[in-house]
N, C-alpha and C positions, 0 to 999 in steps of 0.2 A: 451187611456186616459179616464178621467171621463167626457165624453161628455154630459151626462145628467145633470151634475152639473152646466153647464153654463147657469143657469136660468137667465132670464132678470132682475129679481128683487126679493127681499125677499117677499114671498107671504103672510106673516102674519103681515106686518108692519101696515096695515090699518084695521085690523080685531078687534081692541079693545085693551084691556089692555095687555101690553107685560109683559114678565117675569120680566123685570127690574122694572116695576111699581107694581108688585104683592107683597103680604106679604112674609116675609122671609121663612115661612114654604112651601109656594107654589114654591118659587124659588129653595129651596133645593130639593123638590120632583121632580121638572122638571129636574134639573141637574142630579140627581141620575138616573132617568128613561132614560134620553137621553144617558148617557155614559154606562149604563147597556145594553141598546139596541145596542149601538155601539159595545161593547165587544161581545155580543151574535152574532151579524152579522159577525164580524171578525172570531170568532170560527166556525160559521156555514160555512163560505166560505172555511176555511181551511179543515173542515170535508168533504165538498162536493168534493174538489180537491183530498183529500186523497182517498175517495171512488172511484172516477173516475179512479185514477191511479191503485188502488188495483184490480178493476174489469176489467182492461185492456181497458176501454172505450177510454182513451186518446190515446193509441197506435193505435186505429182504425181511428181516425180522425186528429190527430196532423200532421202526415207526409204529408197528402194531403193538409192541409191548408198552411203549411210552404213551400211547393214546388210550390205553385200556388198563386201568389200575388192577382189575381182577385178573387179567392175564399176567401182569407183573407179580401179583400175589401168588399165583400158581407157580411161576418160575421160582419165586423165593422159597416156596414149600419144597419144590423138587431139589433146589440147591441145598437146603438143609438136610434132606434125606441123603443125597449123594455125598455131602460132606461127612455125615455121620458114618456112612459105609466106608468112605475113603480113609478116614482116620482109624476106623476099626481095622482095616487091612494094614495100614502103616504100623499099627501097634502089634501086629502078629509076631509072635516070638519064635515060630517054627518055620516060617517060609520067607526068605528074603525076596523071593519073586512077588509074593503078595504085598510086601512092604512097598516095593517099587511101583506095583500097579496102583496101590493106594495113593502114592505121591503123584503119579501121573493123572489119576482120576481127579484128585483135588485141584491140581493146576488147571486141568481142562474146565472144571466147574467154575473156578474163579475167572478164567478168561472169558467164558460165556456170560458171566454176571457183569464183568467190567465193560464189555464191548458196547452195550447200549448207552452207558453213561459216557464212555469215550466218544461215541457217535455224536452226542450233544456237545461235549466239552470241546471238541475240535473247532467249534465256531466261536469260542470265547478267548479273550486275551486279557492280560494284566498290564497296566501301565506302570512303569517304574524307571526312574532316571531318564525320562524323555524317550524311552523305548517301549515297544510292545512285545510281550512274551506270551506264548501260548500257555494256557492253564495246565495242560497235560504235562508239558515239560517242567513247568514250575512246581506242580504237585509232586513230580518225580524227585526233583532236587530236594524239596522240603522233606519229603518222606525219608530220603536217604540220610539227610543231615540229622533228622530226629531219631531215626533208628540207630545211627552211629552214636549219638549222644546218650541215648537210653542204654545202649549196650555197654558203653564205657562206664556209666554209673553202676550198672549191675556188676560188672567185672571188677572195677576198682574198689567198690564198697564191700563186696563179698557178703552183702546182706542176703539172707534167705527171705525172698519175697513171697514165700508160700502162704504167709498170713493174709495175703490179699485175695486168696481164692474165693472165699465166701462173698466178699464185697463185689468182686468181678462178676461172679455168677448172678447175683441179685441184680446188679446194674445191667447186665446183659439181657436178662429176661425182661426187665422193665423197659429197656430200649426196644426189644422185640415187640412187646405189647403196643408201644407207641407207634412203631412202624406199621403194624397190622391195622391199627385203628386209623392211621392216616390214609392207608390204601382203601379201607372199607368206607370211610366217611368223607374221603376226598378233601383233605386239608393238608397244608404244607407245614412240615415240621420246622423249617427255617434254619438260619445260620447258627442260632444258639444250640440247637440240637446237634448240628454238625460239630461244633466246638466241643460239646460234651462227649461226643463219640470219639473225637480225637484224643481226649483225655483217657477214655476207656481203653482205646487201642494202645495208648502208651502204657497204661497199666498192664495190659496183656503182654506187651513186649518185655517189661521188667519181670513179670511173673514167669514167662516162658524162658527167658535168659537165665533166671535164677534156677529153674529146673535143669537147664543144661549144665549149670555149674554144680548143683547140689544133689539132684535127684535121679537123673537118667542113668541107665547102665551103659557101659562102653559100647555095646553092640546095638544100641537103639538110636543111632544117628539119623535114620530115615524118619522115624516118628518125631524126633526133636526138630528136624528141619521142616516137617509138615506143620507143627505147632507154630514155629516162628514165621513161616510163610503166610499162614492164615492171619496172624497179627499184623504183619507188614502190609498185606493186601487190604485189610480193614482200615489201617491208618491211611493208606494211599486213597482209598475210596472216599473217606470223609474229608481229607485235605482237599481233594478235587472238588467235592461238593461245596466246601466252604469258599474256595477260590471262585467257583462259578457264581456263587451268590454275591461276591464282592466285585466281580468283573463286569465287562460289558460285551455284548454280542457284536 
């Protein structure tokens, strides 16, 4: 999951004029930059995964991780630390270079996390309308549609979803505890957990999009795109997990 996204508060609310209070041209520029960076991050993550599959890198480490839950737990711990560092760099207010390094580091971390799951998912397909569709492509389409719908809700309603922060944090830590227990005690969390995590990721998208509208400063488009990317990646991860549980090899 997007563990780095469970920040305790929006870091820009107290730094001065927010996007919501800025002139129209500044708001448009911020929104354009934020979603452009988000799109680039998504494409970069996909490109990195493709490269690791093409070069056979995934074949060398995925089986080891997936057959030893303790190894996977270690990878999860490293991912959390790297995500925390990456988000801290993306939030840096004095160096645009550090912001972009943070974004690149976060994309790399997510691509390494996704590859083992994609390695399994490529063997599964979904039956629909008499045809067979790969779960990876299906998960991508579903994630895109859900993200578009949630973004539209946040933008058209203009509701400040910052009130969701405490609930999202508590649910995120609860989910984390369940994941660690599942790895330590070797039990499957099942499709219901994946469904609950999809709801949680959807909540994060609403929350992050609300921050884009109401909280961030005009110059913080890199940090905003990092937050959104983490939520989208989390959503894709659990949509993929749910589809795999519903599909056949």
